[in-house]
N, CA, C and O atoms as CSV, one atom per row, in Angstrom:
chain,resi,resn,atom,element,x,y,z
A,1,MET,N,N,-22.686,196.386,130.571
A,1,MET,CA,C,-21.811,196.045,129.473
A,1,MET,C,C,-20.846,197.507,129.074
A,1,MET,O,O,-19.628,197.487,128.891
A,2,ALA,N,N,-21.190,197.986,129.044
A,2,ALA,CA,C,-20.672,199.202,128.663
A,2,ALA,C,C,-19.270,199.472,129.269
A,2,ALA,O,O,-18.295,199.686,128.549
A,3,ASP,N,N,-19.195,199.450,130.949
A,3,ASP,CA,C,-18.080,198.982,131.500
A,3,ASP,C,C,-16.935,198.351,131.249
A,3,ASP,O,O,-15.759,198.671,131.425
A,4,ASP,N,N,-17.649,197.051,130.648
A,4,ASP,CA,C,-16.629,196.262,130.406
A,4,ASP,C,C,-16.029,196.983,128.932
A,4,ASP,O,O,-15.089,197.772,128.836
A,5,ASP,N,N,-16.548,196.656,128.278
A,5,ASP,CA,C,-15.974,197.909,126.889
A,5,ASP,C,C,-14.957,198.311,127.305
A,5,ASP,O,O,-13.845,197.782,127.277
A,6,LEU,N,N,-15.470,199.838,127.955
A,6,LEU,CA,C,-14.700,200.717,128.733
A,6,LEU,C,C,-13.310,200.444,129.029
A,6,LEU,O,O,-12.322,201.077,128.656
A,7,GLN,N,N,-13.393,199.174,129.922
A,7,GLN,CA,C,-12.095,198.734,130.319
A,7,GLN,C,C,-11.470,198.170,129.937
A,7,GLN,O,O,-10.309,198.135,130.347
A,8,ALA,N,N,-11.964,197.340,128.830
A,8,ALA,CA,C,-11.367,196.652,127.320
A,8,ALA,C,C,-10.600,197.535,127.056
A,8,ALA,O,O,-9.375,197.571,127.174
A,9,HIS,N,N,-11.321,198.290,126.682
A,9,HIS,CA,C,-10.441,199.723,125.989
A,9,HIS,C,C,-9.261,200.690,126.086
A,9,HIS,O,O,-8.554,201.249,125.248
A,10,LEU,N,N,-9.335,200.673,128.076
A,10,LEU,CA,C,-8.198,200.964,128.707
A,10,LEU,C,C,-7.162,200.339,128.992
A,10,LEU,O,O,-6.188,201.018,129.316
A,11,ASN,N,N,-7.051,199.064,128.971
A,11,ASN,CA,C,-6.660,197.678,129.495
A,11,ASN,C,C,-5.314,197.744,128.315
A,11,ASN,O,O,-4.090,197.839,128.397
A,12,LYS,N,N,-6.484,197.615,127.034
A,12,LYS,CA,C,-5.421,197.900,125.643
A,12,LYS,C,C,-4.393,198.852,125.653
A,12,LYS,O,O,-3.172,198.698,125.665
A,13,SER,N,N,-5.309,200.187,125.642
A,13,SER,CA,C,-4.501,201.469,125.529
A,13,SER,C,C,-3.099,201.429,126.668
A,13,SER,O,O,-1.979,201.915,126.509
A,14,ILE,N,N,-3.551,200.807,127.612
A,14,ILE,CA,C,-2.281,200.832,129.172
A,14,ILE,C,C,-1.617,199.821,128.555
A,14,ILE,O,O,-0.489,200.169,128.208
A,15,TYR,N,N,-1.812,199.038,128.370
A,15,TYR,CA,C,-0.629,197.739,128.077
A,15,TYR,C,C,-0.427,197.023,127.049
A,15,TYR,O,O,0.264,196.006,126.989
A,16,GLY,N,N,-1.201,197.683,125.959
A,16,GLY,CA,C,-1.001,196.948,124.593
A,16,GLY,C,C,-1.924,196.052,124.352
A,16,GLY,O,O,-2.972,195.975,124.993
A,17,THR,N,N,-1.506,195.086,123.126
A,17,THR,CA,C,-2.697,194.472,122.196
A,17,THR,C,C,-2.412,192.842,123.160
A,17,THR,O,O,-1.355,192.289,122.857
A,18,PRO,N,N,-3.175,192.205,124.111
A,18,PRO,CA,C,-2.690,191.427,124.677
A,18,PRO,C,C,-2.429,190.337,123.660
A,18,PRO,O,O,-2.732,190.233,122.471
A,19,GLN,N,N,-1.775,189.563,124.498
A,19,GLN,CA,C,-0.599,188.399,123.419
A,19,GLN,C,C,-1.142,187.011,123.360
A,19,GLN,O,O,-1.509,186.714,124.497
A,20,THR,N,N,-1.306,186.240,122.701
A,20,THR,CA,C,-1.559,184.430,123.314
A,20,THR,C,C,-0.353,184.235,123.429
A,20,THR,O,O,0.569,184.685,122.750
A,21,ASN,N,N,-0.334,183.340,124.573
A,21,ASN,CA,C,0.984,182.507,124.940
A,21,ASN,C,C,2.484,183.274,125.118
A,21,ASN,O,O,3.543,182.806,124.698
A,22,PRO,N,N,2.319,184.678,125.904
A,22,PRO,CA,C,3.548,185.122,125.716
A,22,PRO,C,C,4.741,184.734,126.307
A,22,PRO,O,O,5.823,185.222,125.981
A,23,ASP,N,N,4.545,183.528,127.514
A,23,ASP,CA,C,5.764,182.458,127.854
A,23,ASP,C,C,6.417,181.909,126.780
A,23,ASP,O,O,7.617,181.977,126.515
A,24,GLU,N,N,5.272,181.195,126.001
A,24,GLU,CA,C,5.799,180.075,124.592
A,24,GLU,C,C,6.188,180.898,123.454
A,24,GLU,O,O,7.035,180.502,122.654
A,25,ARG,N,N,5.781,181.687,123.377
A,25,ARG,CA,C,6.624,182.934,122.567
A,25,ARG,C,C,8.104,183.292,122.930
A,25,ARG,O,O,9.068,182.976,122.232
A,26,ARG,N,N,8.179,184.079,124.262
A,26,ARG,CA,C,9.423,183.967,124.325
A,26,ARG,C,C,10.478,182.945,124.417
A,26,ARG,O,O,11.697,183.077,124.308
A,27,ARG,N,N,9.577,181.627,124.696
A,27,ARG,CA,C,10.571,180.743,124.662
A,27,ARG,C,C,11.423,179.857,123.103
A,27,ARG,O,O,12.509,179.311,122.910
A,28,TYR,N,N,9.761,180.236,121.987
A,28,TYR,CA,C,10.232,179.526,120.836
A,28,TYR,C,C,10.477,181.336,119.922
A,28,TYR,O,O,9.574,181.795,119.223
A,29,LEU,N,N,11.555,181.942,120.099
A,29,LEU,CA,C,12.200,183.397,119.403
A,29,LEU,C,C,10.709,184.150,118.797
A,29,LEU,O,O,10.657,184.825,117.769
A,30,GLY,N,N,9.790,183.910,119.519
A,30,GLY,CA,C,8.380,184.979,119.121
A,30,GLY,C,C,7.659,184.361,118.473
A,30,GLY,O,O,6.684,185.028,118.126
A,31,SER,N,N,7.661,182.995,117.992
A,31,SER,CA,C,6.994,182.092,117.591
A,31,SER,C,C,6.441,180.878,118.299
A,31,SER,O,O,7.205,180.559,119.210
A,32,LEU,N,N,5.493,180.165,118.219
A,32,LEU,CA,C,4.891,179.166,118.875
A,32,LEU,C,C,4.763,177.575,118.748
A,32,LEU,O,O,4.128,177.109,117.802
A,33,ARG,N,N,5.279,176.856,119.565
A,33,ARG,CA,C,5.645,175.523,120.017
A,33,ARG,C,C,4.867,174.547,118.757
A,33,ARG,O,O,5.309,173.493,118.298
A,34,GLU,N,N,3.725,175.172,118.410
A,34,GLU,CA,C,2.974,174.100,117.786
A,34,GLU,C,C,3.049,174.954,116.104
A,34,GLU,O,O,2.172,174.766,115.261
A,35,ARG,N,N,3.772,175.509,115.965
A,35,ARG,CA,C,4.173,176.030,114.160
A,35,ARG,C,C,5.688,175.594,114.144
A,35,ARG,O,O,6.227,175.439,113.048
A,36,VAL,N,N,6.274,175.427,115.098
A,36,VAL,CA,C,7.931,174.599,114.970
A,36,VAL,C,C,7.985,173.481,113.813
A,36,VAL,O,O,7.084,172.662,113.989
A,37,VAL,N,N,8.537,173.287,113.020
A,37,VAL,CA,C,9.266,172.136,112.364
A,37,VAL,C,C,10.278,171.471,112.697
A,37,VAL,O,O,10.214,170.242,112.733
A,38,LEU,N,N,11.501,172.193,113.031
A,38,LEU,CA,C,12.671,171.959,113.677
A,38,LEU,C,C,13.227,173.051,114.724
A,38,LEU,O,O,13.076,174.264,114.578
A,39,GLU,N,N,13.861,172.464,115.752
A,39,GLU,CA,C,14.425,173.308,116.444
A,39,GLU,C,C,15.931,172.511,116.629
A,39,GLU,O,O,16.120,171.331,116.335
A,40,ILE,N,N,16.965,173.461,117.194
A,40,ILE,CA,C,18.538,173.173,117.330
A,40,ILE,C,C,18.619,174.405,117.964
A,40,ILE,O,O,18.486,175.553,117.539
A,41,SER,N,N,18.906,173.872,119.244
A,41,SER,CA,C,19.408,174.589,120.835
A,41,SER,C,C,20.757,175.082,120.776
A,41,SER,O,O,21.682,174.653,120.086
A,42,ASN,N,N,20.747,176.087,121.631
A,42,ASN,CA,C,21.937,176.774,121.401
A,42,ASN,C,C,23.068,176.219,121.878
A,42,ASN,O,O,24.166,176.776,121.880
A,43,THR,N,N,22.697,174.506,122.518
A,43,THR,CA,C,24.232,174.094,122.895
A,43,THR,C,C,24.541,173.063,121.523
A,43,THR,O,O,25.646,172.569,121.300
A,44,ASP,N,N,23.037,172.807,120.470
A,44,ASP,CA,C,23.592,171.846,119.713
A,44,ASP,C,C,24.430,172.998,118.476
A,44,ASP,O,O,25.357,172.672,117.735
A,45,ILE,N,N,23.767,174.371,118.555
A,45,ILE,CA,C,24.165,174.815,117.407
A,45,ILE,C,C,25.450,175.064,116.840
A,45,ILE,O,O,25.685,175.147,115.635
A,46,VAL,N,N,26.722,175.241,118.293
A,46,VAL,CA,C,27.976,175.375,117.864
A,46,VAL,C,C,28.750,174.296,117.784
A,46,VAL,O,O,29.970,174.436,117.868
A,47,LYS,N,N,28.020,172.692,117.561
A,47,LYS,CA,C,29.110,171.530,117.810
A,47,LYS,C,C,28.658,171.569,116.250
A,47,LYS,O,O,27.517,171.885,115.913
A,48,PRO,N,N,29.966,171.112,115.090
A,48,PRO,CA,C,30.391,171.470,114.050
A,48,PRO,C,C,30.052,170.189,113.275
A,48,PRO,O,O,30.202,170.082,112.058
A,49,ASP,N,N,29.552,169.163,114.137
A,49,ASP,CA,C,28.869,167.799,112.999
A,49,ASP,C,C,26.904,168.594,113.010
A,49,ASP,O,O,25.986,168.184,112.300
A,50,VAL,N,N,26.854,169.305,113.644
A,50,VAL,CA,C,25.603,169.462,114.083
A,50,VAL,C,C,24.882,170.167,112.487
A,50,VAL,O,O,23.759,169.830,112.110
A,51,LEU,N,N,25.695,171.089,111.761
A,51,LEU,CA,C,25.983,172.074,110.608
A,51,LEU,C,C,25.784,171.071,109.619
A,51,LEU,O,O,25.020,171.160,108.658
A,52,THR,N,N,26.554,170.063,109.927
A,52,THR,CA,C,26.214,168.852,108.636
A,52,THR,C,C,25.167,168.099,108.598
A,52,THR,O,O,24.683,167.783,107.511
A,53,ALA,N,N,24.532,167.600,109.999
A,53,ALA,CA,C,23.347,167.054,109.965
A,53,ALA,C,C,22.390,167.946,109.393
A,53,ALA,O,O,21.370,167.561,108.821
A,54,PHE,N,N,22.895,169.763,109.630
A,54,PHE,CA,C,21.359,170.429,109.089
A,54,PHE,C,C,21.591,170.747,107.644
A,54,PHE,O,O,20.655,171.060,106.909
A,55,GLN,N,N,22.789,170.672,107.245
A,55,GLN,CA,C,22.779,170.575,106.069
A,55,GLN,C,C,22.206,169.568,105.036
A,55,GLN,O,O,21.847,169.926,103.914
A,56,THR,N,N,22.128,168.068,105.555
A,56,THR,CA,C,21.629,167.313,105.130
A,56,THR,C,C,20.044,167.147,105.127
A,56,THR,O,O,19.223,166.731,104.309
A,57,ALA,N,N,19.995,167.653,106.393
A,57,ALA,CA,C,18.391,167.441,106.443
A,57,ALA,C,C,17.499,168.798,106.217
A,57,ALA,O,O,16.293,168.912,106.435
A,58,LEU,N,N,18.314,169.703,105.772
A,58,LEU,CA,C,17.337,171.136,105.305
A,58,LEU,C,C,16.924,171.173,104.180
A,58,LEU,O,O,16.401,172.235,103.841
A,59,PRO,N,N,16.992,170.069,103.188
A,59,PRO,CA,C,15.971,170.103,102.138
A,59,PRO,C,C,14.765,169.404,102.052
A,59,PRO,O,O,14.028,169.494,101.070
A,60,GLN,N,N,14.512,168.676,103.080
A,60,GLN,CA,C,12.994,168.135,103.389
A,60,GLN,C,C,12.326,169.815,104.044
A,60,GLN,O,O,11.374,170.530,103.731
A,61,TYR,N,N,13.048,169.865,104.722
A,61,TYR,CA,C,12.234,171.883,105.057
A,61,TYR,C,C,11.851,172.758,104.437
A,61,TYR,O,O,11.028,173.643,104.671
A,62,VAL,N,N,12.616,172.463,103.387
A,62,VAL,CA,C,12.318,173.739,102.306
A,62,VAL,C,C,11.182,173.737,101.748
A,62,VAL,O,O,10.993,172.841,100.925
A,63,GLN,N,N,10.037,174.754,102.016
A,63,GLN,CA,C,8.503,174.976,101.661
A,63,GLN,C,C,8.187,176.763,101.332
A,63,GLN,O,O,8.795,177.713,101.825
A,64,PRO,N,N,7.448,176.785,100.696
A,64,PRO,CA,C,7.556,177.930,100.355
A,64,PRO,C,C,6.745,179.411,101.350
A,64,PRO,O,O,6.741,180.642,101.317
A,65,THR,N,N,6.066,178.140,102.262
A,65,THR,CA,C,5.568,179.173,103.439
A,65,THR,C,C,6.906,178.944,104.853
A,65,THR,O,O,7.210,179.596,105.851
A,66,TYR,N,N,7.221,178.117,104.442
A,66,TYR,CA,C,8.213,178.069,105.901
A,66,TYR,C,C,9.229,179.375,106.105
A,66,TYR,O,O,9.418,180.196,105.207
A,67,GLN,N,N,9.778,179.435,107.256
A,67,GLN,CA,C,10.791,180.652,107.412
A,67,GLN,C,C,11.898,180.137,108.914
A,67,GLN,O,O,11.524,179.855,110.053
A,68,ALA,N,N,12.932,180.161,108.499
A,68,ALA,CA,C,13.881,179.980,109.569
A,68,ALA,C,C,14.150,181.155,110.617
A,68,ALA,O,O,14.639,182.219,110.240
A,69,LEU,N,N,13.817,180.921,111.918
A,69,LEU,CA,C,14.166,181.783,113.026
A,69,LEU,C,C,15.982,181.879,113.099
A,69,LEU,O,O,16.478,180.972,112.432
A,70,ILE,N,N,16.760,182.560,113.602
A,70,ILE,CA,C,17.698,182.297,113.865
A,70,ILE,C,C,18.337,183.227,115.369
A,70,ILE,O,O,18.341,184.458,115.390
A,71,ASN,N,N,18.742,182.537,116.308
A,71,ASN,CA,C,18.922,183.331,117.268
A,71,ASN,C,C,20.053,184.721,117.253
A,71,ASN,O,O,21.055,184.272,117.810
A,72,GLY,N,N,20.225,185.636,117.012
A,72,GLY,CA,C,20.570,186.679,116.881
A,72,GLY,C,C,21.532,186.826,118.305
A,72,GLY,O,O,22.580,187.391,117.991
A,73,LYS,N,N,21.517,186.680,118.943
A,73,LYS,CA,C,22.684,187.003,119.836
A,73,LYS,C,C,23.961,185.692,120.271
A,73,LYS,O,O,24.944,185.659,121.011
A,74,GLN,N,N,23.316,184.789,119.405
A,74,GLN,CA,C,24.999,184.265,119.030
A,74,GLN,C,C,25.809,184.781,118.022
A,74,GLN,O,O,25.535,185.727,117.284
A,75,GLY,N,N,26.819,184.108,118.030
A,75,GLY,CA,C,27.904,184.963,117.164
A,75,GLY,C,C,27.911,185.060,115.994
A,75,GLY,O,O,27.060,184.225,115.690
A,76,PRO,N,N,28.425,185.680,114.658
A,76,PRO,CA,C,28.172,185.323,113.566
A,76,PRO,C,C,29.221,184.219,112.981
A,76,PRO,O,O,29.210,183.738,111.848
A,77,ASP,N,N,30.214,183.916,114.142
A,77,ASP,CA,C,31.080,182.802,114.153
A,77,ASP,C,C,30.102,181.433,113.465
A,77,ASP,O,O,30.188,180.544,112.618
A,78,VAL,N,N,29.128,182.000,114.514
A,78,VAL,CA,C,28.414,180.734,115.017
A,78,VAL,C,C,26.921,180.448,113.740
A,78,VAL,O,O,26.394,179.374,113.450
A,79,THR,N,N,26.590,181.848,113.215
A,79,THR,CA,C,25.197,181.461,112.759
A,79,THR,C,C,25.257,181.737,111.113
A,79,THR,O,O,24.488,181.246,110.287
A,80,ALA,N,N,26.627,182.865,110.783
A,80,ALA,CA,C,27.124,182.465,109.606
A,80,ALA,C,C,26.714,181.068,108.335
A,80,ALA,O,O,26.051,181.091,107.299
A,81,PRO,N,N,27.510,179.908,109.074
A,81,PRO,CA,C,27.056,178.863,108.444
A,81,PRO,C,C,25.876,178.540,107.862
A,81,PRO,O,O,25.540,178.222,106.721
A,82,PHE,N,N,25.086,178.757,109.339
A,82,PHE,CA,C,23.537,178.348,108.670
A,82,PHE,C,C,22.775,179.172,108.066
A,82,PHE,O,O,21.732,178.847,107.499
A,83,ILE,N,N,23.370,180.664,108.158
A,83,ILE,CA,C,22.402,181.617,107.146
A,83,ILE,C,C,22.753,181.301,105.854
A,83,ILE,O,O,22.013,181.665,104.940
A,84,LYS,N,N,23.770,180.675,105.625
A,84,LYS,CA,C,24.466,180.534,104.081
A,84,LYS,C,C,23.836,178.987,103.494
A,84,LYS,O,O,23.751,178.629,102.319
A,85,ALA,N,N,23.466,178.286,104.641
A,85,ALA,CA,C,23.226,176.718,104.157
A,85,ALA,C,C,21.552,177.234,103.909
A,85,ALA,O,O,20.866,176.691,103.043
A,86,VAL,N,N,21.024,178.324,104.770
A,86,VAL,CA,C,19.593,178.514,104.956
A,86,VAL,C,C,19.132,179.633,103.703
A,86,VAL,O,O,17.930,179.710,103.453
A,87,ASN,N,N,19.978,180.384,103.026
A,87,ASN,CA,C,19.807,181.124,102.221
A,87,ASN,C,C,20.196,180.507,100.949
A,87,ASN,O,O,19.901,181.069,99.894
A,88,ASP,N,N,20.985,179.136,100.968
A,88,ASP,CA,C,21.482,178.051,100.003
A,88,ASP,C,C,20.605,177.761,99.106
A,88,ASP,O,O,20.558,177.885,97.882
A,89,ALA,N,N,19.441,177.076,100.451
A,89,ALA,CA,C,18.733,176.211,100.118
A,89,ALA,C,C,17.075,176.953,99.683
A,89,ALA,O,O,16.081,176.330,99.310
A,90,GLY,N,N,17.225,178.575,99.901
A,90,GLY,CA,C,16.179,179.425,99.248
A,90,GLY,C,C,15.024,179.316,100.206
A,90,GLY,O,O,13.889,179.145,99.759
A,91,LEU,N,N,15.271,179.414,101.615
A,91,LEU,CA,C,14.893,179.553,102.558
A,91,LEU,C,C,14.501,180.842,103.420
A,91,LEU,O,O,15.417,181.484,103.934
A,92,LYS,N,N,13.576,181.124,103.545
A,92,LYS,CA,C,13.251,182.497,104.422
A,92,LYS,C,C,13.917,182.580,105.458
A,92,LYS,O,O,13.700,181.613,106.188
A,93,PHE,N,N,15.121,183.775,106.145
A,93,PHE,CA,C,14.724,183.390,107.696
A,93,PHE,C,C,14.766,185.004,108.119
A,93,PHE,O,O,14.549,185.906,107.309
A,94,THR,N,N,15.105,185.230,109.636
A,94,THR,CA,C,15.445,186.453,110.100
A,94,THR,C,C,15.692,185.944,111.425
A,94,THR,O,O,15.245,185.071,112.169
A,95,LEU,N,N,16.872,187.124,111.425
A,95,LEU,CA,C,17.796,187.197,112.819
A,95,LEU,C,C,16.978,187.727,113.482
A,95,LEU,O,O,16.552,188.858,113.250
A,96,VAL,N,N,16.434,186.641,114.891
A,96,VAL,CA,C,15.952,187.505,116.134
A,96,VAL,C,C,17.116,187.743,116.789
A,96,VAL,O,O,18.160,187.118,116.975
A,97,ASN,N,N,16.545,189.122,117.185
A,97,ASN,CA,C,17.766,190.080,118.182
A,97,ASN,C,C,16.727,190.874,118.992
A,97,ASN,O,O,16.611,192.099,118.960
A,98,ASP,N,N,16.019,190.062,119.689
A,98,ASP,CA,C,15.124,190.924,120.789
A,98,ASP,C,C,14.833,190.464,122.127
A,98,ASP,O,O,15.504,189.561,122.625
A,99,ASP,N,N,13.896,191.012,122.735
A,99,ASP,CA,C,14.082,189.791,124.366
A,99,ASP,C,C,13.368,188.525,123.826
A,99,ASP,O,O,12.971,187.732,124.679
A,100,THR,N,N,13.165,188.247,122.586
A,100,THR,CA,C,12.795,186.926,122.970
A,100,THR,C,C,13.927,185.441,122.604
A,100,THR,O,O,13.729,184.227,122.573
A,101,ALA,N,N,15.331,186.464,122.335
A,101,ALA,CA,C,16.551,185.455,122.124
A,101,ALA,C,C,17.039,185.601,123.170
A,101,ALA,O,O,16.844,186.693,123.705
A,102,SER,N,N,17.703,184.787,123.751
A,102,SER,CA,C,18.422,184.200,124.658
A,102,SER,C,C,19.137,183.380,124.307
A,102,SER,O,O,18.815,182.654,123.367
A,103,LEU,N,N,20.892,183.174,125.258
A,103,LEU,CA,C,21.716,182.443,125.111
A,103,LEU,C,C,21.660,181.120,126.316
A,103,LEU,O,O,22.556,180.300,126.516
A,104,ASP,N,N,20.375,181.207,126.995
A,104,ASP,CA,C,20.376,179.860,127.616
A,104,ASP,C,C,20.730,178.465,127.038
A,104,ASP,O,O,20.240,178.159,125.950
A,105,PRO,N,N,21.441,177.710,127.603
A,105,PRO,CA,C,21.829,176.107,126.811
A,105,PRO,C,C,20.002,175.782,125.870
A,105,PRO,O,O,19.817,175.474,124.693
A,106,SER,N,N,19.461,175.905,126.453
A,106,SER,CA,C,18.217,175.040,126.469
A,106,SER,C,C,17.040,175.530,125.469
A,106,SER,O,O,15.926,175.085,125.192
A,107,TYR,N,N,17.746,176.574,125.084
A,107,TYR,CA,C,16.772,177.693,123.860
A,107,TYR,C,C,17.223,177.850,123.046
A,107,TYR,O,O,18.410,178.134,122.886
A,108,PRO,N,N,16.254,177.686,122.132
A,108,PRO,CA,C,16.469,177.293,120.571
A,108,PRO,C,C,17.919,178.465,120.050
A,108,PRO,O,O,18.185,179.601,120.444
A,109,GLY,N,N,18.683,177.480,118.924
A,109,GLY,CA,C,19.762,178.941,118.252
A,109,GLY,C,C,19.169,178.881,116.922
A,109,GLY,O,O,19.310,179.801,116.117
A,110,LEU,N,N,18.470,177.761,116.656
A,110,LEU,CA,C,17.496,178.198,115.080
A,110,LEU,C,C,16.508,177.218,115.052
A,110,LEU,O,O,16.922,176.098,115.350
A,111,LEU,N,N,15.223,177.313,114.758
A,111,LEU,CA,C,13.777,177.766,114.358
A,111,LEU,C,C,13.628,177.226,112.870
A,111,LEU,O,O,13.641,177.992,111.907
A,112,ILE,N,N,13.522,176.199,112.785
A,112,ILE,CA,C,12.133,176.332,111.327
A,112,ILE,C,C,10.390,176.431,111.507
A,112,ILE,O,O,9.608,175.633,112.024
A,113,VAL,N,N,10.222,177.406,111.023
A,113,VAL,CA,C,8.525,177.237,111.473
A,113,VAL,C,C,7.500,177.826,110.570
A,113,VAL,O,O,7.735,178.694,109.728
A,114,ALA,N,N,6.694,177.447,110.741
A,114,ALA,CA,C,5.772,177.851,110.058
A,114,ALA,C,C,4.640,178.615,110.049
A,114,ALA,O,O,4.438,178.836,111.243
A,115,PRO,N,N,3.943,179.049,109.535
A,115,PRO,CA,C,3.075,180.515,109.701
A,115,PRO,C,C,1.717,179.779,110.371
A,115,PRO,O,O,0.919,180.638,110.746
A,116,ASP,N,N,1.350,178.688,110.564
A,116,ASP,CA,C,0.351,178.442,111.570
A,116,ASP,C,C,0.245,176.753,111.857
A,116,ASP,O,O,0.583,175.981,110.959
A,117,ALA,N,N,-0.142,176.349,112.888
A,117,ALA,CA,C,0.029,175.222,113.162
A,117,ALA,C,C,0.209,174.147,112.782
A,117,ALA,O,O,-0.666,173.754,112.011
A,118,ILE,N,N,1.094,173.376,113.015
A,118,ILE,CA,C,1.290,171.915,112.508
A,118,ILE,C,C,1.049,171.002,113.189
A,118,ILE,O,O,0.290,170.079,112.893
A,119,ASN,N,N,1.942,171.188,114.662
A,119,ASN,CA,C,1.598,170.121,115.819
A,119,ASN,C,C,2.666,168.921,115.680
A,119,ASN,O,O,2.302,167.764,115.887
A,120,HIS,N,N,4.129,169.260,115.286
A,120,HIS,CA,C,5.037,167.650,115.105
A,120,HIS,C,C,5.339,167.623,116.740
A,120,HIS,O,O,5.577,168.418,117.649
A,121,ASP,N,N,5.176,166.220,116.530
A,121,ASP,CA,C,5.847,165.936,117.909
A,121,ASP,C,C,7.265,165.861,118.018
A,121,ASP,O,O,7.643,166.254,119.121
A,122,ASP,N,N,8.239,165.472,117.213
A,122,ASP,CA,C,9.511,165.808,117.075
A,122,ASP,C,C,10.349,166.714,116.367
A,122,ASP,O,O,10.787,166.499,115.237
A,123,ILE,N,N,10.500,167.426,116.845
A,123,ILE,CA,C,11.078,168.808,116.258
A,123,ILE,C,C,12.589,168.960,116.394
A,123,ILE,O,O,13.102,170.054,116.162
A,124,SER,N,N,13.466,167.706,116.831
A,124,SER,CA,C,14.663,167.623,116.778
A,124,SER,C,C,15.053,167.253,115.971
A,124,SER,O,O,14.314,166.474,115.369
A,125,LEU,N,N,16.533,167.526,115.327
A,125,LEU,CA,C,17.513,167.611,114.276
A,125,LEU,C,C,17.683,166.009,114.056
A,125,LEU,O,O,18.052,165.313,115.002
A,126,PRO,N,N,17.353,165.341,112.555
A,126,PRO,CA,C,17.207,163.944,112.303
A,126,PRO,C,C,18.312,163.238,112.690
A,126,PRO,O,O,19.094,163.282,111.740
A,127,ALA,N,N,18.904,162.452,113.818
A,127,ALA,CA,C,20.013,162.040,113.565
A,127,ALA,C,C,20.573,161.160,112.465
A,127,ALA,O,O,19.894,160.596,111.607
A,128,THR,N,N,22.095,161.098,112.609
A,128,THR,CA,C,22.560,160.945,111.860
A,128,THR,C,C,24.041,159.748,112.243
A,128,THR,O,O,24.751,159.725,113.249
A,129,ASP,N,N,24.082,158.995,111.183
A,129,ASP,CA,C,25.233,157.898,111.323
A,129,ASP,C,C,26.519,158.364,111.118
A,129,ASP,O,O,27.060,158.267,110.017
A,130,THR,N,N,27.029,158.836,112.031
A,130,THR,CA,C,28.188,158.885,111.107
A,130,THR,C,C,29.274,157.401,111.572
A,130,THR,O,O,28.902,156.531,112.361
A,131,PRO,N,N,30.467,157.412,110.953
A,131,PRO,CA,C,31.441,156.350,111.027
A,131,PRO,C,C,31.925,156.035,112.439
A,131,PRO,O,O,31.784,154.830,112.647
A,132,SER,N,N,32.415,156.641,113.424
A,132,SER,CA,C,32.804,156.425,114.619
A,132,SER,C,C,31.728,156.149,115.394
A,132,SER,O,O,31.738,155.242,116.226
A,133,GLU,N,N,30.520,157.070,115.128
A,133,GLU,CA,C,28.999,156.529,116.284
A,133,GLU,C,C,28.892,154.603,115.622
A,133,GLU,O,O,28.576,153.716,116.415
A,134,SER,N,N,29.087,154.410,114.714
A,134,SER,CA,C,28.690,152.978,113.831
A,134,SER,C,C,30.054,152.384,114.576
A,134,SER,O,O,29.595,152.099,115.682
A,135,THR,N,N,30.938,152.164,114.600
A,135,THR,CA,C,32.316,151.650,115.183
A,135,THR,C,C,31.827,151.208,116.553
A,135,THR,O,O,31.971,150.129,117.128
A,136,ALA,N,N,31.163,152.412,116.954
A,136,ALA,CA,C,31.537,152.465,118.838
A,136,ALA,C,C,30.305,151.433,118.679
A,136,ALA,O,O,30.763,150.456,119.271
A,137,LYS,N,N,28.901,151.029,118.196
A,137,LYS,CA,C,28.191,150.518,118.413
A,137,LYS,C,C,28.436,148.849,117.992
A,137,LYS,O,O,27.782,147.901,118.428
A,138,ASP,N,N,29.383,148.805,117.180
A,138,ASP,CA,C,29.724,147.403,117.149
A,138,ASP,C,C,30.967,146.785,118.057
A,138,ASP,O,O,31.109,145.628,118.451
A,139,SER,N,N,31.681,147.754,118.225
A,139,SER,CA,C,32.533,147.309,119.390
A,139,SER,C,C,32.055,147.052,121.469
A,139,SER,O,O,31.641,147.954,122.198
A,140,HIS,N,N,32.249,145.932,121.788
A,140,HIS,CA,C,31.913,146.330,122.959
A,140,HIS,C,C,32.465,147.357,124.094
A,140,HIS,O,O,33.655,147.176,124.349
A,141,PRO,N,N,31.965,148.183,124.673
A,141,PRO,CA,C,32.203,148.731,125.515
A,141,PRO,C,C,32.718,147.779,126.777
A,141,PRO,O,O,32.412,146.600,126.953
A,142,LEU,N,N,33.571,148.593,127.600
A,142,LEU,CA,C,34.427,148.058,128.803
A,142,LEU,C,C,33.151,148.281,129.857
A,142,LEU,O,O,33.110,149.375,130.420
A,143,ASP,N,N,32.124,147.320,130.150
A,143,ASP,CA,C,31.306,147.473,130.867
A,143,ASP,C,C,31.237,146.331,131.569
A,143,ASP,O,O,32.141,145.542,131.292
A,144,ILE,N,N,30.078,145.791,132.801
A,144,ILE,CA,C,30.309,144.588,133.497
A,144,ILE,C,C,29.483,143.503,132.718
A,144,ILE,O,O,29.696,142.309,132.932
A,145,PHE,N,N,28.675,143.862,131.945
A,145,PHE,CA,C,28.318,142.560,130.655
A,145,PHE,C,C,29.521,142.048,129.323
A,145,PHE,O,O,29.517,141.292,128.352
A,146,HIS,N,N,30.470,142.990,130.005
A,146,HIS,CA,C,31.798,142.335,128.279
A,146,HIS,C,C,33.003,142.359,129.304
A,146,HIS,O,O,34.006,142.966,128.929
A,147,LEU,N,N,33.019,141.858,130.368
A,147,LEU,CA,C,34.087,142.120,131.597
A,147,LEU,C,C,34.717,140.930,131.155
A,147,LEU,O,O,35.927,140.845,131.366
A,148,PHE,N,N,34.201,140.095,130.645
A,148,PHE,CA,C,35.463,138.693,130.615
A,148,PHE,C,C,35.263,138.074,128.868
A,148,PHE,O,O,35.488,136.962,128.391
A,149,ASP,N,N,34.817,139.176,128.331
A,149,ASP,CA,C,34.665,138.688,126.912
A,149,ASP,C,C,35.888,138.340,126.643
A,149,ASP,O,O,36.761,138.994,127.212
A,150,LYS,N,N,36.377,137.073,125.581
A,150,LYS,CA,C,37.533,137.340,124.476
A,150,LYS,C,C,38.100,138.306,123.806
A,150,LYS,O,O,37.120,138.587,123.115
A,151,LYS,N,N,39.004,139.125,123.421
A,151,LYS,CA,C,39.583,139.624,122.438
A,151,LYS,C,C,39.933,139.327,121.346
A,151,LYS,O,O,40.511,140.151,120.637
């Protein structure tokens, strides 16, 4: 029994305190998936319409315990509008610029996280219908099913 305690103490001294789910923490800017309320990927954060959708959806994510984690490896031209939106909404934020931040397209550019597990299934930004999308849905695309339709 004493040998196990000694080995655990030595391991903690050599390697540091063990961390739960280190791969998941690297993926979610130091947080865990179970705490994420909203995720915007590095691919999406650079799109101009995403900022508008984020500003529209942001009020539903403003709670005293929630915090925004913003990928600090993105350029300031990308992060500044999101920082302003989060700050104007009164949400705390942190720019993450350590080993957990990555510019990989599938990794997060912005997260809104809770301090404890909340386990939301859908953490993507709610879709907004823009006028161009709604007109595209009404018109028939040129596909095989509408090839012989009269115009």
